[in-house]
C-alpha positions in Angstrom: 56.1 -13.6 -43.1 56.8 -14.8 -39.5 57.2 -11.3 -38.3 53.8 -10.3 -39.8 52.1 -13.3 -38.1 53.7 -12.3 -34.8 52.5 -8.7 -35.1 49.0 -10.0 -36.0 49.0 -12.3 -33.0 50.1 -9.6 -30.7 47.4 -7.2 -31.9 44.8 -9.9 -31.4 46.1 -10.6 -27.9 46.2 -6.9 -27.1 42.7 -6.5 -28.4 41.4 -9.4 -26.3 43.1 -8.0 -23.2 41.4 -4.7 -23.8 38.0 -6.3 -24.2 38.5 -8.3 -21.1 39.6 -5.2 -19.2 36.5 -3.3 -20.5 34.2 -6.2 -19.4 35.8 -6.3 -15.9 35.3 -2.5 -15.7 31.7 -2.8 -16.7 31.1 -5.6 -14.2 32.8 -3.6 -11.4 30.7 -0.5 -12.3 27.6 -2.6 -12.2 28.5 -3.9 -8.7 29.3 -0.4 -7.6 25.8 0.7 -8.5 23.9 -2.2 -6.9 26.1 -2.7 -3.8 24.5 0.2 -1.8 21.0 -1.1 -2.5 22.0 -4.6 -1.6 23.7 -3.5 1.6 20.7 -1.3 2.5 18.3 -4.1 1.9 20.4 -6.5 4.0 20.8 -4.1 6.9 17.3 -2.5 6.9 15.0 -5.2 5.5 16.4 -8.8 5.5 18.3 -8.4 8.8 15.3 -7.0 10.7 13.0 -9.7 9.2 15.3 -12.4 10.5 15.6 -10.7 13.9 11.8 -10.4 14.2 11.4 -14.1 13.4 14.0 -14.9 16.1 12.3 -12.6 18.6 8.9 -14.3 18.0 10.3 -17.5 19.4 11.1 -15.8 22.7 9.3 -14.4 25.7 11.0 -10.9 25.8 10.0 -8.5 28.4 12.1 -5.3 28.5 11.0 -4.1 31.9 11.7 -7.5 33.5 14.9 -7.8 31.5 13.9 -11.4 30.5 14.6 -13.1 27.2 13.6 -16.7 27.3 13.3 -19.1 24.4 9.7 -20.5 24.2 9.6 -22.0 20.7 6.2 -21.8 19.1 4.4 -20.8 22.3 3.8 -17.3 21.1 2.2 -18.6 17.9 -0.1 -20.9 19.9 -1.0 -18.0 22.2 -1.8 -16.0 19.0 -4.2 -18.6 17.8 -6.0 -18.8 21.1 -6.1 -15.0 21.6 -9.6 -13.6 20.9 -8.2 -10.0 20.8 -6.0 -11.1 17.9 -9.0 -12.5 16.1 -10.9 -9.2 16.7 -7.9 -7.2 15.3 -7.8 -9.5 12.3 -11.5 -8.8 11.6 -11.0 -5.1 12.0 -8.1 -5.1 9.6 -10.2 -7.1 7.1 -13.1 -4.6 7.3 -10.8 -1.6 7.0 -8.9 -3.1 4.0 -12.1 -4.1 2.2 -13.8 -0.8 2.7 -10.7 1.2 1.8 -10.0 -0.7 -1.4 -13.6 -0.5 -2.6 -14.1 3.1 -1.9 -10.6 4.3 -2.7 -10.2 2.5 -6.0 -13.8 3.1 -7.1 -13.7 6.8 -6.3 -10.3 7.3 -7.8 -11.4 5.7 -11.1 -14.6 7.7 -11.1 -12.7 11.0 -10.6 -10.1 10.1 -13.2 -12.8 9.4 -15.8 -14.5 12.7 -15.0 -11.2 14.6 -15.1 -10.3 12.9 -18.4 -13.1 14.8 -20.1 -12.2 18.0 -21.9 -13.9 20.5 -19.6 -13.0 23.8 -18.1 -11.6 23.8 -14.6 -10.1 20.2 -14.7 -6.7 21.5 -13.6 -8.3 23.1 -10.5 -10.2 20.0 -9.6 -7.2 17.9 -10.1 -5.2 20.0 -7.7 -8.0 20.1 -5.2 -8.2 16.3 -5.1 -4.5 15.7 -5.1 -3.6 18.3 -2.4 -4.4 16.0 0.6 -1.7 13.6 -0.6 1.0 16.1 0.2 -0.5 17.2 3.5 1.1 15.8 6.7 -0.8 12.6 7.7 -0.9 13.5 11.3 -2.1 17.1 10.7 -4.8 15.8 8.3 -6.0 13.2 10.9 -6.1 15.8 13.7 -8.2 18.2 11.7 -10.6 15.4 10.9 -10.6 14.4 14.5 -12.1 17.8 15.4 -14.6 17.7 12.5 -15.9 14.2 13.6 -16.5 15.1 17.3 -20.0 15.2 18.6 -19.9 19.0 18.5 -17.6 19.2 15.5 -17.9 20.7 12.1 -19.7 17.9 10.4 -22.5 17.6 13.0 -22.7 21.4 13.0 -23.4 21.3 9.2 -25.9 18.5 9.6 -27.8 20.4 12.3 -28.3 23.2 9.8 -30.4 20.8 7.6 -32.2 19.3 10.6 -30.1 16.1 11.0 -28.8 15.2 14.5 -25.4 13.6 13.8 -23.9 10.9 16.0 -20.6 11.0 17.9 -18.8 9.5 14.9 -15.7 8.3 16.6 -17.3 6.9 19.8 -19.9 4.5 18.3 -18.9 1.1 17.0 -21.2 1.4 14.0 -19.6 4.6 12.8 -16.0 4.6 14.1 -14.6 2.3 11.5 -16.5 4.0 8.7 -15.2 7.3 9.8 -11.6 6.1 9.8 -12.1 4.6 6.3 -13.5 7.8 4.9 -10.7 9.9 6.4 -8.1 7.6 4.8 -10.0 7.5 1.4 -10.0 11.3 1.2 -6.3 11.4 2.1 -5.0 9.1 -0.6 -7.6 9.0 -3.3 -5.8 11.8 -5.2 -2.7 9.7 -5.8 -4.7 6.8 -7.3 -6.7 9.3 -9.3 -3.5 10.6 -10.9 -2.4 7.1 -11.7 -5.7 6.2 -13.3 -5.8 9.5 -15.2 -2.4 8.8 -16.7 -3.6 5.3 -17.7 -6.8 6.7 -19.3 -4.9 9.3 -21.3 -2.8 6.4 -22.7 -5.9 4.6 -24.2 -5.9 5.2 -28.0 -8.8 7.4 -29.0 -9.3 5.7 -32.3 -10.2 2.5 -30.6 -13.0 4.2 -28.7 -14.1 6.0 -31.8 -14.3 2.7 -33.7 -16.4 1.2 -31.0 -18.7 4.2 -31.1 -19.1 3.9 -34.9 -19.9 0.2 -34.5 -22.8 1.2 -32.2 -21.3 0.5 -28.8 -22.7 2.5 -25.9 -20.5 4.6 -23.7 -20.8 2.0 -20.9 -20.0 -0.9 -23.2 -17.0 0.9 -24.6 -15.8 1.7 -21.1 -16.3 -1.9 -19.9 -14.9 -3.7 -22.9 -12.2 -1.4 -24.1 -11.1 1.1 -21.4 -11.1 -1.3 -18.4 -8.9 -4.0 -20.1 -6.5 -1.4 -21.4 -6.0 0.2 -18.0 -6.0 -3.2 -16.1 -2.3 -3.1 -15.4 -2.8 0.2 -13.5 -5.8 -1.3 -11.7 -3.6 -4.1 -10.5 -0.8 -1.7 -9.4 -3.3 0.5 -7.5 -5.0 -2.5 -5.9 -1.7 -3.9 -4.6 -0.5 -0.6 -3.3 -3.9 0.1 -1.6 -4.2 -3.3 0.0 -0.6 -3.2 1.3 -1.1 0.3 2.6 -4.4 -0.5 4.3 -2.8 -3.3 6.3 -0.1 -0.9 7.6 -2.5 1.8 8.9 -1.6 3.1 12.3 -1.5 6.9 12.6 -5.1 7.4 11.8 -6.2 4.8 14.4 -3.8 6.2 17.1 -5.0 9.8 16.6 -8.7 9.2 16.0 -10.0 6.3 18.0 -7.0 4.6 19.9 -8.5 1.3 18.8 -11.9 2.0 20.2 -14.7 2.0 21.0 -14.0 -1.4 22.4 -11.8 -3.2 19.9 -13.9 -2.2 16.8 -11.0 -0.2 15.2 -8.0 -2.1 16.7 -6.4 -3.2 13.5 -3.3 -5.5 13.4 -0.7 -2.8 13.4 -2.3 -1.0 16.3 -2.7 -4.3 18.2 1.0 -4.9 17.6 1.8 -1.5 19.0 -0.3 -2.2 22.1 1.5 -5.5 22.8 5.0 -4.0 22.3 4.8 -0.5 23.8 1.9 -0.7 26.2 2.2 -4.2 27.5 6.0 -4.6 26.9 5.4 -8.0 25.3 8.0 -7.7 22.5 8.2 -11.4 21.8 4.5 -11.6 21.3 4.4 -8.4 19.3 7.1 -9.9 17.0 4.9 -12.9 16.4 2.1 -10.5 15.3 4.6 -8.8 13.0 5.5 -12.2 11.4 1.8 -13.0 10.8 1.2 -9.5 9.4 4.2 -9.9 7.0 2.9 -13.3 5.9 -0.6 -11.9 5.3 0.8 -9.1 3.1 3.0 -11.4 1.2 0.3 -14.0 0.5 -2.2 -11.3 -0.6 0.4 -9.7 -2.9 1.3 -13.1 -4.4 -2.3 -14.1 -5.0 -3.0 -10.8 -6.8 0.2 -11.2 -8.9 -0.6 -14.8 -9.8 -4.2 -14.1 -10.8 -3.2 -11.2 -13.0 -3.0 -13.4 -16.1 -6.7 -14.0 -16.0 -7.8 -10.4 -16.2 -4.8 -8.1 -16.9 -4.4 -7.1 -20.5 -1.2 -8.0 -22.4 -0.5 -10.7 -19.8 0.0 -14.3 -21.1 
């Protein structure tokens, strides 16, 4: 009897050791998978963020080889700098115009392409193709088209319209940059909306139609709530992307005319690489990071009021 108990105890102990070993192996495997991501985030995200915050507290001029601690002086300079205020306004105008036009046009195209019509695959490819085109190449081509003697004004002259110099007038430069960016990325948002629309159950729309709901009422009361998570995702991506725009400004307008298209990222570039004020440019970077973080958090916190399935 005692021998039987001893064998049973040994089997239980052996089984417990095996389970413990298996658990440790699972834990180590999990750490092995997440460690590269953690290391990459620490080296390429968290570390640079801390460094930029530290640099923003210094007057750092590379050409003069000076690195002097100034505390909050750069932030005070930022508040008093009218050029920063102008760049903030330009970024706000660009972001608002891009979000409204991009999201609205993408949703409209997705609704149209969601209909069962001939040629939808061709149109889908046509609208999505700019997404995979090089951003710089796309912008350079539009730069030629928007010149005073470019293709767009050449077309307008054929119908008796004298087009302006789109990129050299304050009232048209920002609009031109917004339109170029809308056409570049609207295809991606269109595909996201199209996938969401195809996930809306057809029987719900059919039930609404039987109950006498109009097409617009069905779209507003059924389709929009069901695709609201995708609308939230697209809105966040578009807003964050709009605040990081640089290549289009650098190629098309170089921040002009005047400061009408000098958005925050281009203003940061000017301070760092044209005026060699790396400390001040780091301060602009910190402010830009805070703006993006606050806008993202606000959108995320307000999702419960209008995003379907959120509680």
